[in-house]
C-alpha positions in Angstrom: 0.0 0.0 0.0 2.5 1.8 -0.4 4.8 4.7 -3.5 8.4 5.8 -3.3 11.4 8.1 -4.0 13.2 7.1 -7.2 16.9 6.5 -6.8 17.4 4.2 -9.8 21.2 3.9 -9.4 20.7 1.8 -6.3 19.5 -1.1 -8.5 22.0 -1.0 -11.4 24.3 1.2 -13.4 22.9 4.7 -13.5 23.1 5.0 -17.3 21.1 2.0 -18.0 18.5 2.8 -15.3 17.7 6.4 -16.3 14.1 6.7 -17.4 13.6 8.8 -20.5 10.1 7.7 -21.3 8.3 9.7 -23.9 6.4 7.0 -25.9 3.2 6.9 -23.8 0.2 8.9 -24.6 -1.8 10.7 -21.8 -5.5 10.9 -22.2 -7.9 13.0 -20.2 -6.9 15.3 -17.3 -7.7 16.1 -13.7 -7.1 19.3 -11.9 -5.0 21.6 -14.1 -1.7 23.2 -13.1 -1.9 26.6 -11.6 -4.7 28.3 -9.7 -5.1 26.9 -6.2 -3.2 23.7 -6.8 -0.5 23.4 -4.1 3.0 22.7 -5.2 4.2 19.2 -4.3 7.9 18.5 -4.2 10.2 15.5 -3.5 7.6 12.7 -3.4 8.5 9.6 -1.3 5.4 7.4 -1.2 1.7 6.9 -2.0 -1.1 5.3 0.0 -4.8 5.0 -0.3 -7.1 6.6 2.3 -9.4 3.9 3.6 -13.0 4.3 2.7 -12.5 6.7 -0.1 -9.5 5.5 -2.2 -8.3 9.1 -2.2 -4.5 9.1 -2.9 -2.3 10.3 -0.1 1.1 11.6 -1.2 4.1 11.6 1.2 6.5 14.5 0.4 9.4 16.5 1.8 6.8 19.1 3.1 4.1 16.8 4.5 1.3 14.6 3.3 -1.1 15.8 0.6 -4.4 14.3 -0.5 -5.8 13.9 -4.0 -9.6 13.6 -3.8 -10.9 11.1 -6.3 -14.4 12.5 -6.4 -13.7 16.1 -7.4 -10.0 16.0 -8.4 -8.9 18.5 -5.7 -5.4 18.4 -4.3 -5.0 19.7 -0.7 -2.1 19.8 1.8 -0.1 19.6 3.7 -2.9 17.9 5.7 -3.3 19.4 9.1 -0.6 22.0 8.3 1.9 19.3 9.3 5.0 20.3 7.5 7.4 17.4 7.9 9.6 15.1 5.7 7.3 12.1 5.2 9.3 9.2 3.9 7.8 5.7 4.1 4.0 5.6 4.4 1.2 3.0 4.3 -2.4 2.6 5.3 -4.4 -0.3 6.7 -8.1 -0.6 7.6 -7.9 1.7 10.6 -4.6 3.7 10.6 -2.1 5.6 8.6 1.6 4.9 9.3 4.6 7.0 8.3 8.2 7.7 9.0 10.7 10.4 8.2 11.9 13.6 9.9 10.2 16.4 11.8 9.8 19.8 10.0 12.1 22.7 10.7 9.6 24.1 13.3 9.0 20.8 15.0 5.8 18.7 15.0 3.7 17.4 17.8 4.2 13.6 18.2 7.5 13.6 16.2 11.0 13.3 17.6 14.2 14.5 15.9 16.1 13.6 14.0 14.1 10.5 12.9 10.5 10.2 13.9 10.6 6.3 14.0 7.1 4.9 13.3 4.2 7.4 13.7 0.5 6.8 13.2 -2.6 8.8 12.5 -6.2 7.7 12.9 -7.7 11.0 11.6 -6.4 11.1 8.1 -3.0 12.6 8.8 -4.4 15.5 10.8 -2.6 14.5 14.0 0.2 12.0 14.7 1.5 10.0 17.6 4.7 7.9 17.9 4.4 4.1 18.2 8.1 3.2 18.3 11.7 4.0 17.5 11.3 7.7 18.2 14.5 9.7 17.4 16.4 6.7 16.0 14.8 5.2 12.9 13.8 6.6 9.5 12.0 4.0 7.4 12.3 4.8 3.7 9.8 2.0 2.8 7.0 0.5 4.8 4.7 -2.5 3.9 1.9 -4.3 5.7 0.4 -7.7 5.9 -3.1 -6.7 6.8 -4.4 -10.3 6.8 -2.7 -10.8 10.1 -4.1 -9.6 13.5 -2.5 -7.4 14.6 -1.1 -6.4 11.3 2.5 -7.4 10.4 4.6 -4.3 9.5 7.8 -4.4 7.5 10.3 -1.6 7.0 13.5 -0.7 5.2 15.4 1.7 7.6 17.7 4.3 5.9 21.4 3.7 6.2 20.9 -0.1 6.9 20.7 -2.9 4.4 18.2 -4.9 6.4 14.5 -5.7 6.5 12.8 -5.0 9.8 9.5 -6.5 11.0 7.0 -5.8 13.7 4.6 -8.6 14.8 2.5 -6.3 17.0 1.3 -3.5 14.8 4.5 -1.4 15.1 5.3 -1.3 18.8 8.3 -3.7 18.8 10.7 -4.4 15.9 13.1 -7.2 15.1 15.8 -7.3 12.3 15.4 -9.9 9.7 17.3 -10.6 6.5 20.3 -8.6 5.4 19.2 -7.1 2.1 19.8 -4.0 0.0 16.4 -3.4 -1.3 14.7 -0.5 -3.1 11.0 -1.3 -2.6 8.9 -3.5 -0.4 5.5 -5.1 -0.7 3.4 -7.9 0.9 0.8 -9.9 -0.9 -0.9 -13.1 0.3 1.5 -13.2 3.3 4.6 -13.2 1.1 7.1 -10.4 1.3 8.6 -9.0 -2.0 11.6 -6.8 -2.3 13.1 -5.2 -5.4 16.9 -5.4 -5.6 19.7 -5.1 -8.1 19.8 -8.9 -8.3 16.1 -9.2 -9.1 12.8 -9.6 -7.3 13.5 -11.2 -3.9 10.8 -13.2 -2.2 10.3 -14.3 1.4 7.8 -16.7 2.8 9.1 -16.6 6.4 8.2 -13.1 7.4 11.3 -11.5 6.0 13.8 -13.7 7.8 15.3 -15.0 4.5 14.9 -14.0 0.8 15.6 -15.7 -2.5 15.5 -14.4 -6.0 12.5 -15.2 -8.2 14.2 -16.1 -11.4 10.9 -16.0 -13.3 10.3 -12.4 -12.5 11.7 -9.3 -14.3 14.1 -7.1 -12.4 11.8 -4.4 -10.9 12.3 -1.0 -9.3 8.8 -0.8 -7.9 6.3 -3.5 -7.0 2.8 -3.1 -5.6 0.0 -5.5 -4.9 -3.1 -5.7 -7.0 -5.9 -5.2 -4.5 -8.3 -7.3 -6.5 -6.5 -10.7 -6.2 -4.3 -12.3 -3.5 -0.8 -12.9 -4.9 -1.3 -10.5 -7.9 1.4 -7.9 -8.4 2.2 -5.0 -10.7 5.7 -3.7 -11.2 7.8 -1.2 -13.1 11.3 -2.2 -14.4 14.3 0.1 -14.8 13.4 0.9 -18.4 9.9 2.0 -17.4 8.0 -1.1 -18.6 4.9 -2.0 -16.7 4.6 -5.7 -15.7 1.8 -7.7 -14.1 1.4 -11.0 -12.5 -2.3 -12.1 -12.2 -1.7 -14.6 -9.4 0.9 -16.2 -7.2 1.4 -19.1 -9.5 1.2 -17.2 -12.7 4.0 -15.7 -14.9 4.8 -12.1 -15.5 3.6 -10.2 -18.6 4.8 -6.9 -19.9 1.6 -4.8 -20.4 2.8 -1.3 -21.2 5.1 1.6 -20.3 5.1 4.2 -17.6 4.8 7.9 -18.5 7.5 10.3 -17.2 10.0 9.4 -14.5 8.1 7.6 -11.6 8.9 8.3 -8.0 6.0 6.4 -6.4 3.3 3.9 -7.4 0.3 2.2 -6.0 -2.6 0.1 -7.4 -6.2 0.6 -6.6 -9.7 -0.4 -7.7 -11.3 2.1 -10.1 -14.8 1.4 -11.5 -14.4 -2.3 -10.9 -11.0 -2.5 -12.6 -7.5 -2.5 -11.2 -5.6 0.7 -12.0 -2.0 1.8 -11.4 -1.4 5.2 -10.0 2.0 6.7 -10.6 3.5 9.9 -9.3 6.4 11.8 -10.7 7.7 15.2 -9.7 5.2 17.0 -11.9 1.9 15.1 -11.7 -0.2 12.1 -10.7 -1.2 9.8 -13.5 -3.3 6.6 -13.7 -3.7 3.7 -16.1 -6.4 1.1 -16.2 -5.0 -0.9 -19.1 -1.6 -1.9 -17.8 0.2 1.2 -19.1 -1.1 1.4 -22.7 -2.8 4.7 -22.0 -2.6 7.2 -19.1 -4.9 9.8 -17.6 -3.4 12.8 -15.8 -5.2 13.1 -12.4 -3.6 16.3 -11.3 -0.5 18.4 -12.1 1.3 20.7 -9.7 4.4 22.0 -11.6 
């Protein structure tokens, strides 16, 4: 449930990983640039607000909300200006990590906020764990477990961390230099320079899935357990319809992505992608794209 700050060189050579994608055609548009559209900069992650499927955008200056019903973009929510890095949502709560803003924030400890949570749509925050010590650049959740299993990639450490109690206590699992993290059908997936890594023991060990493309981003398809959507270093969009199925290249991403998430839209799975200028969406695997909102 989770989208993400693009640092492509962490997966392979910088030259081969640069995204210069101009072949895709955008169709339609959401809120136009200018007017009252707030400026969004340095995007780190995306999440879906429960109950609405509005898109939450974690940025260097707080969390913004794109409203699906009217196309409005607002933020930073609650006037909370902080460096929101990893972010995810489950059925009841929003979780985030990062750094307090320059003026400080209630419920956040410098220099790293650890894991913080909000139950009012990012209006207010409280710390759960690791205050002052940990900055998760990626967060993922296994919401099928009670309490939810949380996974994180802490900055400055090549490890996968796990919480079995909803975020209060954390243990260190596999040593792994990963870019992105996702959980689907109780299996943990991590994108790495060596390929898509898979763990079926709650992140204790990982092995490369030799049947999968090398991906930068991976996100679960909310319609089907075990279904995944990914973007490779060249900008191709890939999908896997189920845990035992193979991967198929379905299209290409538009622009240079920095965060992705899949959602249900009018009964179909769509992929939402953010770059530093706009939020776009495809319902056909990357063949065509709709601009939801532009801010630069």
